[in-house]
Backbone bond lengths (Angstrom), bond angles and torsions (degrees), N, CA, C in turn:
res aa  C-N    CA-C-N  psi(-1)  N-CA   C-N-CA  omega(-1)  CA-C   N-CA-C  phi
1 M - - - 1.476 - - 1.522 110.36 -
2 V 1.320 117.42 134.35 1.449 121.93 179.22 1.519 109.51 -109.50
3 T 1.331 116.15 123.06 1.441 122.32 173.10 1.532 108.01 -100.36
4 P 1.321 120.24 132.09 1.463 120.36 -172.12 1.529 111.86 -60.29
5 V 1.337 113.98 138.26 1.463 120.63 169.26 1.516 106.45 -88.92
6 V 1.318 116.09 114.83 1.466 121.42 -173.73 1.524 109.50 -99.75
7 D 1.336 117.14 131.03 1.468 118.64 -178.53 1.480 113.20 -121.36
8 T 1.332 119.16 9.10 1.449 121.07 175.84 1.526 108.98 -142.19
9 L 1.337 115.51 170.21 1.443 122.47 174.78 1.536 112.66 -105.10
10 N 1.317 116.24 8.38 1.442 121.49 -165.89 1.517 113.92 -60.10
11 Y 1.339 117.91 -26.03 1.448 117.78 -173.79 1.548 113.08 -93.06
12 F 1.335 116.48 3.69 1.440 119.06 177.03 1.523 110.38 -92.04
13 H 1.334 116.17 146.21 1.448 121.56 -177.49 1.526 109.80 -119.20
14 C 1.309 115.85 151.99 1.470 121.61 -178.47 1.537 109.34 -107.78
15 D 1.341 115.40 124.48 1.479 120.33 177.82 1.530 112.18 53.81
16 G 1.322 117.10 35.09 1.462 120.18 176.37 1.527 113.77 79.97
17 L 1.321 118.84 -2.80 1.442 120.71 -179.40 1.533 109.54 -75.11
18 Q 1.294 116.41 160.62 1.447 120.09 -171.84 1.538 114.37 -91.35
19 E 1.341 116.77 1.07 1.450 117.24 180.00 1.490 110.47 -161.26
20 Y 1.300 117.88 156.72 1.450 122.16 160.99 1.524 106.62 -144.19
21 C 1.299 115.52 160.36 1.450 118.39 -174.11 1.529 109.99 -146.00
22 H 1.303 114.46 164.31 1.494 120.22 176.41 1.545 107.95 -96.77
23 R 1.328 116.43 124.94 1.454 118.80 179.28 1.532 109.45 -78.50
24 G 1.284 113.63 157.93 1.463 118.99 178.99 1.505 114.16 -63.45
25 D 1.354 116.59 -25.57 1.472 118.26 -177.89 1.507 113.32 -88.28
26 G 1.335 116.67 7.52 1.457 120.63 177.51 1.465 116.35 97.86
27 G 1.361 117.32 -10.24 1.456 119.51 176.78 1.512 110.93 -74.95
28 I 1.300 116.65 163.44 1.463 121.38 174.66 1.502 108.01 -111.06
29 C 1.293 115.25 129.25 1.463 119.42 -176.07 1.515 109.69 -107.84
30 C 1.323 115.20 146.45 1.489 118.02 179.81 1.489 111.34 -126.70
31 D 1.330 119.20 14.39 1.456 118.99 172.66 1.520 110.33 -153.33
32 R 1.287 116.30 171.48 1.444 119.61 -172.69 1.527 112.28 -72.32
33 S 1.328 117.43 -14.91 1.471 120.20 177.13 1.518 110.77 -86.09
34 H 1.363 116.03 1.07 1.471 120.84 177.06 1.519 112.82 61.35
35 T 1.325 116.56 41.65 1.444 121.22 173.25 1.522 108.44 -75.10
36 A 1.290 118.36 117.88 1.445 121.53 -174.52 1.528 111.65 -75.52
37 I 1.335 116.30 141.74 1.455 122.67 170.13 1.501 106.42 -117.78
38 P 1.368 120.41 -179.10 1.464 121.53 -161.85 1.546 116.35 -42.50
39 L 1.311 114.24 131.99 1.448 122.71 179.36 1.496 110.88 -73.48
40 I 1.318 116.95 140.55 1.456 121.54 179.29 1.525 109.25 -104.40
41 C 1.321 117.88 128.24 1.438 122.76 178.58 1.511 109.01 -87.48
42 V 1.321 118.80 126.20 1.455 120.72 -172.40 1.531 114.49 -101.85
43 Q 1.347 117.38 -1.72 1.460 117.75 176.32 1.519 109.91 -64.74
44 R 1.320 117.44 142.36 1.460 121.41 -174.00 1.533 111.55 -55.41
45 G 1.333 116.59 -43.52 1.451 118.90 -173.59 1.531 113.68 -67.31
46 T 1.346 116.82 -24.94 1.454 119.55 -175.06 1.539 111.58 -129.27
47 M 1.286 116.97 18.02 1.463 119.64 -171.58 1.526 113.47 -64.69
48 L 1.318 118.09 -20.58 1.457 121.19 176.66 1.496 111.91 -102.40
49 G 1.309 117.64 9.25 1.449 120.94 -178.94 1.506 113.60 -62.50
50 F 1.300 117.35 -24.63 1.462 119.67 -178.25 1.543 111.68 -64.41
51 I 1.331 116.70 -25.34 1.454 118.71 178.31 1.516 109.65 -72.65
52 K 1.348 117.86 -35.50 1.451 120.96 179.46 1.536 112.43 -59.26
53 G 1.309 115.28 -32.92 1.451 119.83 -179.32 1.507 114.37 -72.38
54 W 1.324 116.51 -11.77 1.436 121.05 -177.55 1.508 111.07 -98.81
55 N 1.367 117.66 48.00 1.428 119.01 177.08 1.513 111.39 -76.70
56 D 1.306 116.15 -12.52 1.446 119.98 175.03 1.520 107.92 -87.94
57 R 1.319 116.98 123.74 1.441 120.90 -174.99 1.539 113.37 -57.47
58 R 1.339 114.58 -42.02 1.489 117.31 -178.21 1.505 111.08 -63.38
59 K 1.341 117.62 -40.69 1.453 120.26 178.39 1.531 110.83 -61.91
60 W 1.324 115.35 -42.46 1.470 119.58 178.38 1.520 111.60 -61.68
61 E 1.314 116.82 -47.47 1.463 121.58 -176.66 1.525 111.33 -64.56
62 N 1.352 116.95 -29.36 1.461 120.53 -177.96 1.522 112.25 -90.97
63 S 1.339 118.64 -7.00 1.462 119.96 179.68 1.519 109.90 -74.29
64 V 1.322 115.39 160.84 1.494 119.77 178.38 1.530 109.70 -60.89
65 L 1.315 117.23 -47.38 1.476 118.77 -178.73 1.525 110.89 -65.73
66 G 1.329 118.64 -42.54 1.441 121.08 179.60 1.514 111.83 -58.92
67 Q 1.331 116.87 -42.23 1.476 120.85 178.96 1.505 110.88 -71.09
68 A 1.316 117.80 -38.68 1.455 121.05 -179.74 1.525 110.56 -65.07
69 L 1.302 118.24 -42.79 1.448 120.25 178.32 1.525 112.40 -69.25
70 A 1.322 116.54 -33.37 1.470 119.17 175.88 1.527 109.78 -64.93
71 Q 1.333 117.23 -41.68 1.468 121.93 176.98 1.539 110.71 -65.39
72 H 1.310 115.98 -43.30 1.466 121.33 176.90 1.532 110.33 -57.30
73 T 1.321 117.54 -45.61 1.464 120.74 179.90 1.504 110.58 -66.57
74 L 1.324 118.81 -44.53 1.441 122.07 179.52 1.532 111.33 -56.77
75 E 1.336 115.60 -47.62 1.469 119.13 -174.74 1.529 110.35 -71.36
76 F 1.334 118.02 -38.61 1.470 119.14 179.77 1.519 112.36 -62.44
77 F 1.311 116.50 -43.45 1.480 118.82 -176.36 1.509 112.16 -87.69
78 R 1.296 116.44 -0.03 1.467 121.22 173.28 1.511 111.83 -101.00
79 D 1.348 116.63 -38.81 1.460 120.85 -167.29 1.529 112.87 -108.63
80 S 1.282 121.44 -17.04 1.456 122.76 -175.69 1.527 111.07 -97.40
81 I 1.315 115.35 179.31 1.447 120.98 177.63 1.511 113.32 -60.91
82 L 1.349 116.08 -16.76 1.461 121.00 179.63 1.508 111.55 -71.87
83 S 1.332 117.85 -14.23 1.467 119.34 -176.60 1.544 112.28 -62.98
84 G 1.308 117.88 -23.53 1.433 121.66 -178.41 1.522 115.69 -86.97
85 L 1.319 116.23 -0.72 1.462 119.55 -177.58 1.543 111.23 -75.06
86 P 1.324 117.34 151.75 1.476 119.29 175.98 1.528 108.72 -60.43
87 Q 1.331 115.74 150.17 1.456 119.93 -174.20 1.538 113.43 -60.88
88 D 1.340 116.11 -32.58 1.466 117.80 -178.85 1.547 111.15 -67.36
89 R 1.325 116.12 -34.66 1.468 119.67 176.37 1.529 110.97 -69.18
90 K 1.327 115.89 -39.96 1.467 119.45 176.31 1.515 110.70 -59.72
91 D 1.347 114.43 -44.72 1.454 118.45 -177.67 1.527 111.87 -63.06
92 R 1.338 116.92 -38.76 1.476 120.33 178.18 1.520 111.50 -65.43
93 M 1.328 116.62 -41.28 1.483 119.34 178.24 1.507 111.74 -63.23
94 I 1.364 115.01 -47.20 1.474 119.62 -178.69 1.530 109.74 -64.55
95 G 1.335 117.01 -43.51 1.430 120.35 179.80 1.541 111.80 -61.57
96 G 1.310 114.43 -41.00 1.479 119.61 179.90 1.533 110.63 -64.27
97 F 1.317 116.73 -38.62 1.463 119.95 179.08 1.492 111.40 -64.69
98 Y 1.335 117.75 -49.68 1.457 119.40 -179.19 1.531 113.22 -66.92
99 E 1.341 117.13 -29.74 1.439 118.41 173.27 1.507 111.19 -65.21
100 Q 1.332 116.64 -36.74 1.474 119.82 179.30 1.522 109.89 -68.37
101 V 1.303 118.50 -40.49 1.453 121.53 176.85 1.524 110.47 -61.98
102 A 1.334 116.93 -45.13 1.473 121.20 -179.84 1.531 109.83 -63.59
103 A 1.340 116.88 -39.38 1.463 120.44 -177.08 1.513 112.47 -63.86
104 V 1.335 116.29 -44.46 1.462 118.54 179.49 1.541 111.12 -68.71
105 G 1.324 115.63 -30.92 1.470 118.67 178.01 1.522 112.84 -68.82
106 Q 1.305 117.10 -29.13 1.476 121.23 -176.91 1.520 111.17 -93.83
107 S 1.316 118.32 -13.27 1.468 120.04 -175.29 1.509 112.63 -78.60
108 P 1.349 117.80 140.87 1.472 120.06 174.62 1.519 113.43 -66.30
109 T 1.332 116.03 -17.47 1.459 121.48 176.48 1.526 110.26 -113.30
110 G 1.327 114.81 39.34 1.461 121.56 -172.13 1.532 113.60 -56.77
111 F 1.320 117.31 -40.32 1.470 121.48 -179.83 1.522 110.56 -56.59
112 L 1.334 116.20 -51.47 1.471 120.07 -178.68 1.517 111.42 -69.61
113 D 1.358 116.24 -37.03 1.470 119.22 178.84 1.518 110.55 -62.22
114 L 1.330 116.29 -41.31 1.468 120.26 179.75 1.519 110.06 -65.65
115 R 1.311 116.63 -46.23 1.468 120.66 179.40 1.536 110.70 -57.64
116 M 1.361 116.62 -46.37 1.439 120.00 -176.75 1.530 110.87 -65.80
117 A 1.358 116.09 -42.74 1.466 119.83 179.88 1.511 110.52 -62.86
118 L 1.328 117.60 -41.93 1.459 121.18 178.79 1.544 109.61 -63.76
119 A 1.305 117.20 -45.19 1.468 120.96 -178.80 1.516 111.41 -62.14
120 E 1.349 116.44 -41.54 1.463 119.73 -178.80 1.531 111.83 -67.05
121 W 1.305 117.79 -37.71 1.460 119.47 179.52 1.528 111.18 -72.94
122 V 1.326 118.11 -33.09 1.470 120.43 173.58 1.506 110.13 -65.42
123 R 1.321 117.53 -41.02 1.447 120.78 176.27 1.510 112.90 -60.83
124 H 1.348 116.08 -44.12 1.448 121.69 177.85 1.501 110.68 -61.03
125 Y 1.323 117.11 -45.65 1.446 122.17 178.42 1.532 111.39 -58.18
126 S 1.325 117.01 -46.10 1.453 122.63 -175.80 1.531 111.60 -64.16
127 K 1.330 116.13 -38.64 1.454 120.71 -179.14 1.527 111.38 -59.65
128 Y 1.297 116.61 -35.63 1.474 121.52 -177.70 1.523 111.88 -91.65
129 Q 1.339 116.46 -35.26 1.485 119.32 -176.44 1.508 111.55 -61.06
130 V 1.333 117.61 -42.24 1.486 117.43 -177.55 1.530 110.64 -66.73
131 L 1.320 118.43 -19.89 1.466 120.34 -177.71 1.535 111.99 -86.14
132 C 1.321 118.85 -20.08 1.452 120.97 -175.93 1.516 113.17 -119.94
133 L 1.330 118.23 -9.69 1.471 120.27 178.07 1.498 110.68 -64.01
134 K 1.328 115.05 132.66 1.470 121.38 178.79 1.523 110.33 -107.47
135 E 1.344 115.35 157.77 1.460 120.06 -174.72 1.548 111.07 -56.14
136 S 1.339 116.10 -42.23 1.451 120.36 -177.92 1.528 110.77 -65.94
137 E 1.310 117.55 -33.41 1.462 121.09 178.52 1.524 110.96 -73.48
138 K 1.307 116.32 -39.36 1.457 119.38 178.21 1.511 110.84 -61.92
139 A 1.341 116.58 -32.63 1.458 121.03 -176.44 1.541 112.87 -60.83
140 S 1.337 116.32 -21.25 1.464 118.61 179.83 1.529 111.79 -111.37
141 A 1.329 116.60 6.16 1.484 120.73 -178.97 1.525 110.38 -83.22
142 Y 1.308 116.52 158.16 1.483 120.26 -178.97 1.514 111.75 -66.07
143 H 1.344 118.15 -20.99 1.445 121.83 -178.33 1.537 110.48 -101.29
144 R 1.326 116.92 22.81 1.470 120.87 -173.62 1.542 112.69 -60.27
145 E 1.309 118.50 -24.76 1.461 120.65 -178.08 1.536 112.22 -84.49
146 N 1.317 116.69 -2.81 1.455 118.74 -178.93 1.507 110.12 -85.50
147 P 1.324 118.13 117.84 1.471 121.73 -176.30 1.519 113.25 -79.89
148 F 1.348 117.43 -3.54 1.452 121.91 -177.02 1.514 112.42 -97.10
149 I 1.334 116.62 2.05 1.459 123.54 171.16 1.525 105.23 -118.27
150 S 1.317 116.94 110.21 1.455 119.47 -164.96 1.505 115.11 -87.03
151 G 1.286 120.13 -37.19 1.450 121.45 -171.28 1.512 111.88 73.03
152 E 1.333 116.61 23.39 1.470 119.90 -178.52 1.532 113.53 -128.26
153 L 1.317 118.24 -2.05 1.465 119.43 -178.09 1.530 112.30 -67.09
154 Y 1.308 117.60 -20.52 1.477 118.78 178.26 1.517 111.18 -60.82
155 H 1.343 117.78 -24.38 1.461 121.13 175.63 1.539 110.86 -63.43
156 H 1.321 116.83 -20.34 1.461 122.74 -176.51 1.525 110.87 -116.35
157 I 1.360 116.52 25.18 1.446 120.30 -172.05 1.514 113.82 -56.71
158 R 1.336 116.72 -37.47 1.450 119.81 -175.75 1.529 110.92 -66.17
159 K 1.311 114.29 -45.68 1.458 119.74 179.18 1.538 111.61 -65.54
160 A 1.346 114.44 -43.40 1.454 119.13 179.90 1.508 111.55 -67.56
161 A 1.349 118.11 -30.73 1.462 122.19 -179.01 1.531 110.67 -60.68
162 E 1.316 117.17 -31.49 1.454 119.22 -178.71 1.516 111.61 -64.66
163 K 1.351 117.18 -20.58 1.473 120.84 -179.25 1.526 112.16 -98.93
164 N 1.337 116.59 2.86 1.463 123.09 179.92 1.517 106.72 -112.81
165 D 1.342 117.14 119.28 1.474 120.24 -173.70 1.491 113.56 -55.68
166 D 1.345 116.81 -44.40 1.470 121.56 -178.95 1.530 111.56 -65.21
167 L 1.313 116.44 -51.50 1.475 120.20 -179.83 1.507 111.67 -67.47
168 A 1.327 117.24 -34.13 1.457 118.94 177.70 1.530 111.73 -63.56
169 Q 1.332 115.60 -35.41 1.463 118.93 178.50 1.521 111.44 -67.37
170 I 1.345 116.35 -35.82 1.466 119.72 175.72 1.529 110.36 -63.87
171 L 1.328 115.36 -43.30 1.452 118.96 178.08 1.515 113.61 -60.54
172 R 1.322 115.45 -42.98 1.471 119.70 178.81 1.511 110.88 -63.84
173 G 1.335 116.40 -38.44 1.446 119.27 -178.70 1.515 113.41 -72.46
174 D 1.318 116.12 -29.27 1.477 120.11 179.79 1.525 109.12 -147.80
175 P 1.351 116.62 90.65 1.472 119.87 -179.30 1.538 113.64 -60.32
176 N 1.315 115.63 -16.51 1.478 119.81 -177.94 1.541 112.82 -93.33
177 V 1.335 116.12 3.27 1.463 118.94 -179.87 1.543 108.44 -58.68
178 T 1.326 115.34 140.98 1.477 118.38 -175.22 1.517 110.81 -83.62
179 D 1.329 114.45 161.10 1.459 119.17 174.67 1.533 110.82 -59.79
180 G 1.329 115.53 -37.64 1.471 119.12 179.14 1.527 111.40 -62.59
181 D 1.316 117.25 -36.41 1.451 119.61 178.38 1.517 112.06 -67.84
182 L 1.326 116.13 -37.74 1.467 122.01 177.64 1.532 110.39 -65.36
183 I 1.333 115.37 -43.37 1.468 119.60 177.43 1.512 110.81 -63.94
184 S 1.338 117.48 -40.90 1.448 121.36 179.33 1.551 110.96 -62.83
185 H 1.310 116.28 -40.47 1.451 119.62 177.99 1.503 110.77 -66.31
186 A 1.327 118.31 -40.45 1.462 120.88 176.82 1.511 110.19 -62.37
187 N 1.300 118.39 -39.90 1.475 121.52 179.62 1.537 110.64 -63.63
188 K 1.323 116.47 -40.25 1.467 119.35 178.84 1.520 111.76 -66.23
189 E 1.341 116.50 -37.07 1.469 119.24 177.24 1.537 110.25 -67.12
190 C 1.324 115.38 -38.03 1.467 119.73 175.95 1.533 111.08 -57.97
191 A 1.321 114.53 -48.91 1.457 119.29 -177.52 1.517 112.38 -64.71
192 R 1.320 115.97 -39.72 1.479 120.37 177.53 1.514 109.82 -62.94
193 A 1.311 116.73 -47.38 1.483 120.13 -177.93 1.523 111.08 -65.71
194 L 1.333 117.35 -36.94 1.449 119.74 -178.69 1.509 112.44 -75.45
195 Y 1.328 117.69 -26.98 1.461 120.77 172.52 1.506 109.05 -60.33
196 Y 1.321 116.88 -47.20 1.485 121.61 178.50 1.532 109.81 -67.35
197 A 1.342 117.20 -49.90 1.468 120.11 -172.84 1.534 111.28 -64.13
198 N 1.339 117.73 -47.75 1.470 119.45 179.38 1.524 111.36 -61.64
199 G 1.344 115.25 -39.49 1.467 119.22 -179.20 1.544 111.00 -67.54
200 L 1.310 116.24 -43.82 1.487 118.56 177.68 1.524 111.73 -67.16
201 N 1.329 116.75 -30.28 1.479 118.86 176.33 1.538 109.50 -67.61
202 M 1.321 117.78 -35.36 1.438 120.46 175.69 1.528 111.52 -63.51
203 V 1.339 115.20 -40.61 1.487 119.07 176.70 1.545 109.30 -63.65
204 R 1.331 116.57 -41.46 1.457 120.72 178.08 1.530 110.95 -57.53
205 L 1.308 117.15 -49.28 1.464 120.67 -178.70 1.546 111.71 -62.58
206 E 1.302 115.49 -42.27 1.478 118.47 -177.30 1.531 111.10 -73.90
207 S 1.326 117.84 -18.73 1.451 121.27 177.99 1.502 112.46 -80.79
208 G 1.339 116.56 -7.64 1.446 120.62 -179.34 1.516 115.16 97.61
209 D 1.305 117.93 3.94 1.464 121.57 178.76 1.522 108.43 -82.87
210 K 1.331 115.29 79.33 1.456 121.54 -174.70 1.519 110.31 -129.09
211 T 1.326 114.22 154.63 1.454 121.31 174.78 1.524 108.08 -133.36
212 E 1.312 115.51 166.73 1.478 119.12 -177.63 1.515 110.18 -58.81
213 R 1.309 118.70 -41.39 1.439 123.52 176.95 1.508 106.56 -110.49
214 N 1.334 117.28 118.39 1.461 121.64 -177.70 1.548 109.00 -64.50
215 W 1.327 116.21 126.45 1.459 120.64 -174.15 1.520 112.98 -92.77
216 Y 1.337 119.80 -2.91 1.466 121.26 -171.34 1.531 112.66 -63.37
217 K 1.330 118.24 -53.88 1.464 119.87 -177.82 1.530 112.04 -64.77
218 P 1.332 119.48 -44.17 1.461 118.23 175.06 1.553 112.33 -58.82
219 F 1.301 117.40 -34.55 1.465 121.33 178.36 1.531 109.27 -64.05
220 V 1.324 116.82 -48.50 1.485 119.50 178.99 1.514 109.44 -59.84
221 E 1.339 117.65 -44.89 1.463 120.80 -178.68 1.513 111.05 -61.82
222 A 1.324 117.72 -42.18 1.475 121.14 179.84 1.529 110.78 -59.66
223 L 1.334 117.38 -42.45 1.464 118.90 179.46 1.521 112.64 -71.84
224 L 1.329 116.89 -29.73 1.477 118.20 173.58 1.531 111.30 -64.05
225 V 1.332 116.05 -41.63 1.466 118.91 177.89 1.549 110.15 -62.94
226 Y 1.330 115.68 -43.76 1.452 119.46 178.91 1.521 112.74 -60.87
227 E 1.345 116.48 -46.36 1.454 120.15 -178.34 1.521 111.09 -67.72
228 E 1.326 117.81 -38.00 1.469 119.51 177.45 1.536 109.16 -60.98
229 D 1.302 116.24 -47.66 1.463 119.95 -179.95 1.531 112.07 -62.60
230 N 1.323 115.79 -37.51 1.478 120.11 179.89 1.526 110.61 -66.64
231 V 1.344 117.13 -44.27 1.457 120.43 178.75 1.499 111.22 -63.67
232 R 1.324 117.25 -44.29 1.462 120.28 179.24 1.518 111.77 -60.31
233 S 1.302 117.07 -41.30 1.436 120.24 177.44 1.537 112.60 -64.00
234 S 1.315 115.68 -40.99 1.484 120.89 -175.15 1.504 113.47 -70.96
235 I 1.355 116.75 -29.65 1.480 119.31 -179.78 1.517 112.47 -110.36
236 K 1.316 115.80 15.95 1.468 123.41 171.00 1.540 112.20 62.41
237 L 1.334 115.19 43.99 1.470 120.94 170.45 1.514 108.66 -97.47
238 P 1.340 118.02 154.25 1.480 119.96 177.87 1.525 111.68 -58.95
239 A 1.301 116.37 140.19 1.470 120.70 177.26 1.528 110.23 -71.65
240 L 1.291 115.89 148.43 1.467 121.23 174.86 1.517 111.34 -95.14
241 L 1.319 117.20 -26.41 1.468 119.44 -179.99 1.551 109.24 -68.49
242 P 1.291 118.32 145.00 1.436 122.22 178.82 1.552 111.38 -61.23
243 K 1.290 114.62 155.77 1.478 119.37 177.87 1.512 109.36 -58.33
244 G 1.323 115.59 135.04 1.442 121.48 -178.66 1.495 115.14 90.94
245 K 1.337 117.17 -8.40 1.479 121.74 176.66 1.515 109.00 -98.94
246 D 1.323 117.84 137.58 1.476 123.03 -175.00 1.541 108.20 -116.52
247 G 1.326 115.68 125.66 1.445 120.01 -179.88 1.490 114.48 -61.63
248 V 1.343 117.81 -23.68 1.463 121.84 178.61 1.515 110.39 -60.32
249 I 1.335 118.41 -29.49 1.465 121.32 178.99 1.517 110.76 -58.38
250 Y 1.344 116.87 -38.69 1.460 120.71 177.88 1.524 112.02 -63.75
251 S 1.341 116.30 -33.86 1.454 119.16 -178.71 1.538 111.13 -70.93
252 G 1.334 117.05 -16.16 1.459 118.82 176.30 1.516 112.19 -61.54
253 F 1.302 118.43 -23.72 1.475 122.32 174.85 1.545 110.32 -57.66
254 F 1.358 114.48 -39.53 1.464 119.90 179.53 1.539 109.73 -57.77
255 N 1.303 117.68 -47.92 1.467 120.76 -177.90 1.517 112.05 -59.88
256 L 1.338 116.77 -38.82 1.432 120.75 -178.92 1.524 111.59 -67.27
257 V 1.339 116.88 -39.40 1.455 120.50 177.28 1.499 110.10 -67.70
258 A 1.327 117.57 -48.42 1.451 122.43 -171.60 1.553 111.70 -67.71
259 T 1.307 116.03 -31.46 1.486 117.99 -177.33 1.516 112.39 -91.02
260 G 1.331 117.92 3.74 1.443 120.61 170.76 1.530 115.82 90.43
261 E 1.324 117.95 17.17 1.469 120.29 178.35 1.527 108.42 -54.69
262 Q 1.324 117.31 130.36 1.448 119.78 -173.98 1.525 113.36 -59.30
263 D 1.322 116.94 -43.16 1.460 121.12 178.52 1.526 109.20 -130.15
264 P 1.305 117.91 81.58 1.479 121.29 -174.96 1.516 112.83 -62.65
265 L 1.332 118.95 -32.49 1.448 119.37 178.92 1.533 112.38 -65.51
266 F 1.355 114.80 -44.84 1.438 119.18 179.79 1.544 111.61 -63.16
267 V 1.311 116.68 -42.97 1.453 120.73 -177.16 1.541 110.79 -68.74
268 W 1.335 115.87 -43.73 1.466 119.87 179.61 1.533 110.29 -65.36
269 S 1.313 116.58 -44.13 1.493 120.36 -179.23 1.516 111.52 -61.21
270 R 1.337 114.95 -42.20 1.473 119.47 -179.71 1.528 110.81 -66.50
271 A 1.354 116.73 -37.42 1.452 118.92 -179.35 1.501 113.99 -78.76
272 C 1.352 117.00 -22.95 1.481 122.04 -174.69 1.537 109.15 -130.25
273 P 1.330 119.22 60.52 1.472 120.07 -175.80 1.512 114.52 -66.10
274 D 1.302 117.49 -19.18 1.475 121.61 -177.95 1.518 113.20 -94.79
275 Y 1.324 117.75 7.86 1.463 121.15 179.91 1.522 109.85 -107.79
276 Y 1.326 114.49 124.50 1.457 121.76 -168.64 1.516 114.71 -85.51
277 L 1.334 115.65 135.54 1.461 123.12 168.08 1.529 108.59 -131.70
278 A 1.302 117.39 129.22 1.461 120.50 -178.79 1.532 110.41 -69.20
279 S 1.312 118.04 -29.16 1.470 119.27 -178.09 1.507 111.94 -87.87
280 G 1.301 117.87 13.56 1.467 120.13 171.83 1.507 111.61 104.95
281 G 1.319 113.26 168.65 1.453 118.83 174.13 1.526 113.16 120.05
282 T 1.302 119.34 -23.43 1.450 121.13 177.76 1.527 110.32 -137.83
283 N 1.269 114.84 166.27 1.472 121.37 175.89 1.515 111.40 -92.48
284 A 1.331 115.34 -4.83 1.457 120.04 -177.32 1.528 111.28 -67.64
285 T 1.300 116.99 146.55 1.452 122.17 175.43 1.516 108.34 -126.63
286 A 1.320 114.78 155.45 1.476 119.35 175.22 1.515 106.57 -85.31
287 A 1.304 117.61 88.42 1.452 121.68 -175.11 1.542 111.17 -64.07
288 P 1.350 117.38 146.41 1.458 119.22 177.95 1.530 110.45 -53.10
289 G 1.315 113.62 134.56 1.462 119.09 178.46 1.522 113.94 85.61
290 E 1.343 116.26 -9.09 1.454 119.08 -175.57 1.523 110.83 -81.84
291 A 1.337 116.51 -28.11 1.470 119.30 -179.94 1.537 108.27 -130.91
292 P 1.319 115.66 150.96 1.484 118.20 -179.47 1.538 110.32 -64.03
293 S 1.302 116.05 152.14 1.460 120.19 176.48 1.490 107.84 -71.45
294 I 1.339 115.38 154.11 1.476 120.76 -177.86 1.526 106.88 -111.07
295 S 1.294 114.04 127.94 1.479 119.28 179.58 1.515 110.56 -117.55
């Protein structure tokens, strides 16, 4: 199952209106008359300060970000595999997410805390996504042109599960658990991680942490390539990366995001021009014959 990786807030609406926009003076507008609502400070040291000002619940709920995250939560728990969870588990996940948003907003190192939290959730998502992604699902994904993400590791879920702490624990607890159950668990972990990651990415964008080319989707794709290569190596499957290419290079994107590099896509692309990403970032291409075909 593929849950969309969202890199913008463009499809969220404020108070039922059909659009909102960013004003040139830095204000955020939520109607066609350009009535400004809370200003966002974009300096690194105080870029999350706008959250601190929303200690009043009503102000938070009426803010653009508050409404966007509420819509994000509603849609995730209505439309994804998480919709079938017991309500108490949903409440814990939602509560944990908002606690994390509040924590980075109150932290004196909020910028780095947000980046690290986002990077960790993307890593968690990637670890499970490569194990449950199917060929038909990859065909409609934004990284569908990337030959280094196969959509076939689910055929080897049992063997791969032994190298995943969470799935290995399930196997030890019930040796008769089916492959389908393991894949379903991986899908749920994907959805949980992406609920957090997409939401934190929305906070990032609204805090002013933006670049000319949005690096979020290329970052997710890079970690998917790394995790695919890592799993293949651990269970002795043929590598998809061309000879001489190292999957660890893709994981370097994680370090750039987590340590607060202003434009991690630009820096990674410049350092690794021969490493391919379908969602952009390098001039490298997967030349015919350079990588094994995917079946």
